C-alpha positions as a Markdown table, in Angstrom:
| # | Residue | x | y | z |
|---|---|---|---|---|
| 1 | Unk | 9.8 | 24.6 | 19.3 |
| 2 | Unk | 7.1 | 24.8 | 21.8 |
| 3 | Unk | 8.6 | 21.9 | 23.8 |
| 4 | Unk | 12.1 | 23.4 | 23.7 |
| 5 | Unk | 10.8 | 26.7 | 25.0 |
| 6 | Unk | 8.8 | 25.1 | 27.7 |
| 7 | Unk | 11.9 | 23.0 | 28.8 |
| 8 | Unk | 14.1 | 26.1 | 29.1 |
| 9 | Unk | 11.2 | 28.1 | 30.9 |
| 10 | Unk | 10.7 | 25.2 | 33.3 |
| 11 | Unk | 14.4 | 24.9 | 34.2 |
| 12 | Unk | 14.4 | 28.6 | 34.7 |
| 13 | Unk | 11.6 | 28.6 | 37.0 |
| 14 | Unk | 12.7 | 25.1 | 38.6 |
| 15 | Unk | 9.3 | 23.7 | 37.7 |
| 16 | Unk | 8.6 | 20.1 | 38.2 |
| 17 | Unk | 7.7 | 19.6 | 34.4 |
| 18 | Unk | 11.1 | 20.8 | 33.2 |
| 19 | Unk | 12.7 | 17.4 | 33.1 |
| 20 | Unk | 9.8 | 15.7 | 31.1 |
| 21 | Unk | 9.7 | 18.6 | 28.7 |
| 22 | Unk | 13.5 | 18.3 | 28.2 |
| 23 | Unk | 13.2 | 14.6 | 27.7 |
| 24 | Unk | 10.4 | 14.9 | 25.3 |
| 25 | Unk | 12.5 | 17.5 | 23.3 |
| 26 | Unk | 15.2 | 14.7 | 23.2 |
| 27 | Unk | 12.9 | 11.8 | 22.2 |
| 28 | Unk | 11.4 | 13.7 | 19.2 |
| 29 | Unk | 14.6 | 13.6 | 17.1 |
| 30 | Unk | 15.1 | 9.9 | 17.9 |
| 31 | Unk | 11.5 | 9.2 | 16.8 |
| 32 | Unk | 12.2 | 11.3 | 13.6 |
| 33 | Unk | 15.5 | 9.3 | 13.0 |
| 34 | Unk | 13.7 | 6.0 | 13.4 |
| 35 | Unk | 11.0 | 7.0 | 11.0 |
| 36 | Unk | 13.6 | 8.3 | 8.5 |
| 37 | Unk | 15.6 | 5.0 | 8.8 |
| 38 | Unk | 12.4 | 3.0 | 7.9 |
| 39 | Unk | 11.7 | 5.5 | 4.9 |
| 40 | Unk | 15.2 | 5.1 | 3.9 |
| 41 | Unk | 14.8 | 1.3 | 3.6 |
| 42 | Unk | 11.4 | 1.6 | 1.9 |
| 43 | Unk | 12.7 | 4.0 | -0.7 |
| 44 | Unk | 16.2 | 2.7 | -1.0 |
| 45 | Unk | 17.6 | 6.1 | -0.6 |
| 46 | Unk | 20.3 | 6.5 | 2.0 |
| 47 | Unk | 20.9 | 10.3 | 1.5 |
| 48 | Unk | 20.1 | 11.3 | 5.1 |
| 49 | Unk | 21.9 | 8.6 | 6.9 |
| 50 | Unk | 24.7 | 10.8 | 8.4 |
| 51 | Unk | 22.3 | 13.4 | 9.6 |
| 52 | Unk | 20.0 | 10.7 | 11.3 |
| 53 | Unk | 23.1 | 9.4 | 13.0 |
| 54 | Unk | 24.1 | 12.8 | 14.3 |
| 55 | Unk | 20.6 | 13.5 | 15.5 |
| 56 | Unk | 20.4 | 10.3 | 17.5 |
| 57 | Unk | 23.8 | 10.8 | 18.9 |
| 58 | Unk | 23.0 | 14.3 | 19.9 |
| 59 | Unk | 19.8 | 13.3 | 21.6 |
| 60 | Unk | 21.4 | 10.4 | 23.4 |
| 61 | Unk | 24.3 | 12.6 | 24.8 |
| 62 | Unk | 21.7 | 15.1 | 26.1 |
| 63 | Unk | 19.4 | 12.5 | 27.5 |
| 64 | Unk | 22.5 | 11.0 | 29.4 |
| 65 | Unk | 23.4 | 14.5 | 30.8 |
| 66 | Unk | 19.8 | 15.1 | 32.0 |
| 67 | Unk | 19.7 | 11.6 | 33.6 |
| 68 | Unk | 23.1 | 11.8 | 35.4 |
| 69 | Unk | 23.8 | 15.5 | 36.0 |
| 70 | Unk | 24.1 | 16.8 | 39.5 |
| 71 | Unk | 23.2 | 20.2 | 38.4 |
| 72 | Unk | 19.9 | 19.0 | 36.8 |
| 73 | Unk | 19.1 | 17.0 | 40.0 |
| 74 | Unk | 19.6 | 20.2 | 42.0 |
| 75 | Unk | 17.4 | 22.2 | 39.8 |
| 76 | Unk | 14.7 | 19.6 | 39.5 |
| 77 | Unk | 15.0 | 16.9 | 42.2 |
| 78 | Unk | 14.1 | 13.3 | 41.1 |
| 79 | Unk | 11.2 | 13.0 | 43.6 |
| 80 | Unk | 9.5 | 16.2 | 42.2 |
| 81 | Unk | 9.6 | 15.3 | 38.5 |
| 82 | Unk | 6.3 | 14.8 | 36.8 |
| 83 | Unk | 5.4 | 13.7 | 33.3 |
| 84 | Unk | 2.6 | 16.1 | 32.2 |
| 85 | Unk | 0.0 | 15.5 | 29.6 |
| 86 | Unk | 1.4 | 18.1 | 27.4 |
| 87 | Unk | 4.5 | 16.1 | 26.9 |
| 88 | Unk | 2.6 | 12.8 | 26.6 |
| 89 | Unk | 0.4 | 14.2 | 23.8 |
| 90 | Unk | 3.3 | 15.7 | 21.9 |
| 91 | Unk | 5.0 | 12.3 | 21.9 |
| 92 | Unk | 1.9 | 10.5 | 20.9 |
| 93 | Unk | 1.0 | 12.9 | 18.2 |
| 94 | Unk | 4.5 | 12.8 | 16.9 |
| 95 | Unk | 4.6 | 9.1 | 16.6 |
| 96 | Unk | 1.3 | 9.1 | 14.7 |
| 97 | Unk | 2.7 | 11.7 | 12.3 |
| 98 | Unk | 5.7 | 9.6 | 11.8 |
| 99 | Unk | 3.7 | 6.4 | 11.4 |
| 100 | Unk | 1.5 | 8.2 | 9.0 |
| 101 | Unk | 4.4 | 9.2 | 6.8 |
| 102 | Unk | 6.0 | 5.7 | 6.8 |
| 103 | Unk | 2.4 | 4.3 | 5.8 |
| 104 | Unk | 2.1 | 6.8 | 3.0 |
| 105 | Unk | 5.5 | 5.9 | 1.6 |
| 106 | Unk | 4.8 | 2.3 | 2.0 |
| 107 | Unk | 1.6 | 2.2 | 0.1 |
| 108 | Unk | 2.8 | 4.5 | -2.7 |
C-alpha cells in the first residue's frame, strides 16, 4: 500500500521517483505470482492459478503502459527517472519473504 501511495503522490508532484515506485508496485504482484506457482507445484494444489494469471497480466499491462505512454514521459521524463533505495529495499525484502515462504513449504 505504501508503494502505491508513493507512486500516486510522486506522479502528482512530478517527482523523479514516481516511475520507479510505480514499477515496483507492478513487480510485487509478479513476484507473488511466481512464488505462488512454485508453491502450487510443491503442494500440488492449483486452486489459485486463475488469480495468479490475472495478477501477472494486470501487472504486465500496466508496466507496458508505464514504459510506452507519452503522458508518463511528459510527467516524468526518461532522463530524470531515478530508482531510489526505498523501492530497491522493498523489492529485495519482498523477494526474501516469498523465498522464505517457498522454503517453509518445501521443508514441511
